[in-house]
N, C-alpha and C positions, 0 to 999 in steps of 0.2 A: 504494500500500500504506500509506503514511503516513496518508492520510485515513481509512482503515478503523480504524487503531489509535486515532486521536483520536475517532472517532465512537463506538466501543464504550464508553470511559469516560464519555462524555457521556450515552449511553443508560442506563448503569448509574446514574449520578448522578441522572438524571431519574426513573428508576423508584424509586430509594431515597427521593427527596424526596416522591413521591406516595404512598408506603406509609402506612397509617394509623399514627398515633403511638400510643404506649402511653397508656392512659387511666388516670390515677391515681385516678379516682373509681370505678372498677369494683368494688373490694372493698366500698366503702360502698354501692354500688347493690345488690350481691348480698345484703348484710346487710339492707338496707331491704326487699328483696323477701321475705325470710323473715318480717319483721315484717308485711308486707302479707298474706302467705299465712295467718299465724296469725289476723289480724283477719278475713279473709275466711272462714276456717273457723269462727270464733266466731259470725259473723252469718248464715252460711248455714243455712237452715232444715233442709235435708236433710243437712247436713254434707258435707265434701268427701271423707272417707275417705282412706286412705293413698295411693291412686293419684292422686287429685286434688291432695293436698298435695304429693306428689313432683313432679307435673307443674308445679304452681304454683312450687315452689322451684327447679325446673330452668329456668323461663322466664327470659328476659333482658329486663327492662323497658327502655323507652326513656327513662323519666323519670329525673330526678336523684334522688339518695338523699333529699334533703329533700322532694321532691315525693311520692315513693313512701311515705315515712314519714308525711307529712302526710295522704295519702290514707287510710292505715291508721287514723290517729287520728280523722279525720273520719268514716270509715265506722263505727267503733265508737261514737262519740258520737251519730251519727244513729240507729243501731239502738237504743241505750239510750234515747234520747229518744222513740222510737216505741213502746217497750215491746213488748207481744205482738202488735201489729198486723202484718199481713202487709206485707212490704216489696217494693218494686219495685227490683231490683238496678240496672237501667239508669238509673232516675231518681236513685237515691241516688248512684251513681258520677258521674253528670253534675253533680249539685249539689255533690259534694265537689270535683270538678275545678274548678268555678267558684270555690269557696271557697279552695282551695289555690293555684290559679294567681294569684289576686289578691294573695297574700302573697309571691310568688317574688322572691328577690334574684338578679339576673343576675350570673353569673361572667363578667366582661368578657373575661378571657383565654381561657376556653373558647369564648365566642361569636365570637371574632375570625375564625376560619376561615370560619364561616357568613356573617358580615357581609361579609367580603371576597368570598366566592363570590356572594352576593346582589348586591353592588354591581358586580362584574365582569359579571354577567348583565344588570344594568340598563344598563350601558354598551353591551354587545353587542346587546341586544334593544330597548331603549327609547331609545338614543342620548342618555342623560343622563350628566352628569359623575360620575366616581368620587367625588371629594371631596364633591360635593353630596349624593350618596347616603349616604355615611358620616355626614355631618352630620344628614341626615334620620332615620337609624336611631336617633339619640339623642333626637330630639324627638317621636317618635310616641307615641301613647297608651301609658302604662305597661303596661296589661293586654295590648295587642296585642304590645308589645315582649317581654313575658314569654313569650307564646305562640310567638314567632319564635325567641328566643334564650335563654330562661331555664328552660324546663321540661324540656329534654332533656339527657341525660347526654352525656359526651364522644363516645362511639361513635356515638350517634344524631345529634349535631351534625355529625360527620364525614360520616355518611350523607346528611344534608340537603345539605351543601356539595357532595358528589360529584354528587348528583342535579341541583342547580342548575347545576353546571358542564357536565354532560354532556347535559342535555335540550335539545331544539331550542326556539327562540323560538316562541311561540304567538300566535295572533290575540288571545286573552284571556290576557295575561301573568299576571294575578292567579290565574286558574284553573290555569295551567300551573305556577306556583310552588307553589300550594296542594297540587298533586298530589305534590310532594316531601315534604310534611309529613304528609298524611293517614294513610299507613300507619304512621307512627311514633306519631301520637296514639292510634291504635287499639291500640298495644302499650305504652302508657304504664305500665300495670300489667296483670298477667295476670288474665283473667276466665274462668270456666268457659265452654266452648264455643268458645274461641279456638283 
């Protein structure tokens, strides 16, 4: 009976430590999404209407507040530069992502959980040392590092870390790890049709 009493607190402690943390960046991300929606409404040729605007503002982007605001600013600037020419939303968003991602500052504290999960996975799946992996994360190309650890908000980084921890090792580890990021990149900002 004593073993059971000890096991229960251990399980509760383990469950509590795995629960997602409070994300202090969430209010700023929500405010940035409102800015993005306004920009999207201004550049949309057909307009978004109230339904589209409400859907946009209700969406939860995976980008950081700085990324989402940067996307809004870039979108407006590109539309203004293009004048009355028809615009390709997909192309404009892709170009803005490239521009904004290149300027990202990484919040090392927010990235810590994802870096740790990625390096634990490297130890498990690729049999590489943990310390070696952590050192390598600091020396990779800055643009690639931003895409892995800088463009996502706290909740999204937690989602990536959970995916990296829970998914099985793959024959193509790069592809397996990319699969943890792809759904989040697609939700960086809300777009009509999502």
